[in-house]
N, C-alpha and C positions, 0 to 999 in steps of 0.2 A: 597854200604857201609852197614856194619852191626854194630849195637849197642848192646853190650852184657850186660846182667844182670845175674850175677852168684850168686848162693846161697853161704852163708857163710860156711866155713869148718864145717863138721859134720852135716849139714842140708840137703845136696843134696840127692835126691831120685834116682839120676842117669838118670833122664829124662830131655830132652831139647825140646824146641819148637822154630821154626821160626815164628815170628809174622809179619803178613802182615796187616798194618793199613788200615783203611777205608779212604774215601775221594774222592771217585768217580774216582780214577786214576788221580785226578786233584791236590790233596795235600795229605799229610800224617797226619792223626789225632793223636795227642798225647794221646787222650783217649784210643785208641786201640794200642798204641805203648809203650811209657814210663810207663804209668800207669799199663798196663798189666805186663811189665817187673818187676817193683818194687814189685807188689803184689805177683806174682807167685814165683819170686826168694826168697822172704822172707819165702816162704813155701816149698822150696826145689826143685822147677822146674826152670831150667835155661831157659832164654828167649833171643832170638836173633832177635832184631827188624831189618827187612830188609828194607832199604831205596831204594826201587826199582825206576827205572826211570819212569817218569810220562807222560801221554798222553798230559797234558796241556803244556808240554815243547817239544812236537813234537815227542815223542817216541811211537812207536806202540807195538803191541803184542810181537814182537821178543825180544825187549829189556827187557820187564817186565819178560817174561818167562826165558830168559837167566839169569837175575839177581836172580830169585827165585831158579832155579836149581843149579846155581853156589854156592849160599849161602848154600843150603842143602849139597852139596858135601864138602864144606869147613868145615862146622860144624862137619860132620861125621869124616873127617880127623883129626880134632883137638880134638874130643870128649874125648879121654883118658887123655889129658892134663888138661881138665876141670873136670875130674872125672865123665864123662858121659858115658853111654852105647850107642855104635853106633847103636844098634837095638832098642833104645827108643827115637828116634828123630822124633818128629811130627811137625805139623804146626797148627797155630791158625790164622784164617783170619776173618776180620770184614768188613761187607758191601762189598765194592769192593775188599777188601783184602780177603774176603771169596771166591770171585770168583777165585782169583789167587790160593788160597789154594785148591779149588775144581778142578782146572785145573791140579794141581800136583797130587792130590789123585786119579783122574780118568784117567789121561793121555789124557785128552781132547785136540784135535787139534794136536796130535803128528805128524801125517803125514805131515801137513803143516809146522810145525816147522822143520822137517827133510828136507823138500823141500827147505825151506828158509835158510838152513845152520846153524840153531841154535844148532843142534846136534854136530856141529864142534867146538863150543865154550863152550858147557855145556853138561853134561850127562843127557839127558832128559828121559832116560829109568829108572832112579831111582825113587823111590816113598817114601813118608814119612811113618813112622810107625803108625801114627794115625793122625786124623784131627779133629780140633775143629772149628765149624762154628758159628759165632755170627752174627745174622741177615744178612746172606750172600746173595749176588747177585749170584744166582746159575743157571740162564738161561739168555741168550741174545736174546731169541726169543719172539715174541709177543704171547699173550697179556701182559706178565708179565715183559718184559724187562725194566730195568732201563736205560734209553736212554743215560744219561751222562756217566755212566759207560761203556756202550757198545761203544759209540763213542770214548772215551778216550783210551779204550783198543784196539779196532780194527784198529783205524786210517783209512787208505785208503781202508780197507776191510769192512767198516761198512755197505755198501749197498749190500754185498754179502750174500744172505740168507743161502747158504750152509756153509759158514765160521761162520756165527752167530751160527748155530746149532752145528757145529764141536767144538766150544769153549764154549758150554753150558754144565756144569758138570752134570746137571740132565739127559741129553741125552747120557752121556758117561759112566754112572755107569756100572760096571761089577763085577763079583764075586771075582776079585783080588784086589778090593779097600781095603784100610786099614779101621779099625774100626773108627767110627765117633761119636762125641758129637755135637748135633745141637740145637741151641736155637733161639727163635724169640719172638716177642710180637704181639698179635692180633691187637693192635692199631697202628702198624707201617704203616703209609701212604706213606712213601718214598720207601721202598722195601717191597712188600707184603709178609705176612707170608707164602703164598703158596710156595714161593721159598724153604723155609726150610722143610715144611711138605711133599712136593712132592719129594724133594731130599731124605728125610728120608724113604719115602715109596719105592722109587726105590732101595735104599740100602737094605732095608728089603726084598724086592722081590728077590734081587740077593743073599741073604743069608749073607750079610755083617753086623756084629754087629753094631748097631746104637742106641744111646739114644737121644730121642727128648724131649725138654722142650719148651712148648708153654705157655707163660704167657699172661694173659688177658690185663693187664695194662702196659703202657709204650710206648713212642714214639720211633722214630729212633735215632740211634747214642747215645745209653745210656752208652757205655763203660762198666765199672765194675758194674754200676747201684746200688751201695750201698745206695746212697741217696734215690733211688726209692724203696728200700726194696726188690730188686731181688737178690737172692744169688746163681745165676747160677755158679759163679766162685768156690764156695765151693763144689757144686755138681760136677763140672768139675774136680776139684783137686782130689776128691775121685775117680772119673771115671778113670783118667789118671793112678793113682797109684795102683789101685786094681789088 
């Protein structure tokens, strides 16, 4: 299911984002769903919050990836009706949602998805036009793996080391990845900031345009973080539209 937040007439920049909320693939956080939708839509960016199926309800990686790729295809098909440019549709992912955004932007795990028939129900060859990563889980391998996210994403594959690596966006970066905006806080003890700066370094090494913001203060799951005095969303808005 998709929940749409559309800019008012005359405000739209023509950009849209699929939002993948955080919650460890166990629940969907409103902080990185509805709040993002309202904030960005008020400033001209359409947001489509994707209510993907959860590991806590018994769904493994196949369902989550099928939901994500199907949502991207749907938004692109409908884009003209919403006043959006089909070539300006990106993703914004937060914590575990950042992992799903990373899978889409890098094509991580594509061979397994094809093998498991996901390509028959969704176009997994498509990619977003840009990616925004908010304290994202960007590797499923040790020593940085966030184990709840890994378990809820992989399901029955969680003990397979090769599958863990295949679905780690950090290890799937290539020069065809879309541009990225990445942010994290150094004080995050839930998902280490290394996820973000290692991902940004890999993108930079591959020649992919990437902007990294690492803030000193702030715990995990900040969302827009206005009360904490972090204005990443303002920087992100400028980055998307420039």
